[in-house]
C-alpha positions, 0 to 999 in steps of 0.5 A: 500500499502507498501513502502520499506525502507532500513536501516542499522543495527549494526551487532550484532543488525541484528544477534539478529533480525535474531535469533529472526525471526527464532526462531519465524518462521517469517521473518526479515521484520515482526520483524523489522515492529512489533518493529516500530509499538510498537515504534510508539505507545509508542510514540503517548501514551507518547504525549497524556499522556503529554497533558492530564497531563497538561490539569489535572493539570490545573484543579488541578488534581495532583494525582490519589487521585485527580482524585478519589475525583473528581469522587466521 
């Protein structure tokens, strides 16, 4: 199910989105939807990385070399 969300954009951003949409043959909504999905993915990745880094450091793993040594 989809919901409709209304947002306001600075004029320059809207123009750029419109240029990209026209060039790529997709709708403005598709550009904004993909952009939000990418943004949310990056946020989830950063949160996971932060949790994993803390867990690794608690085990004395600080560098790639530390990980390699542990796996070897």
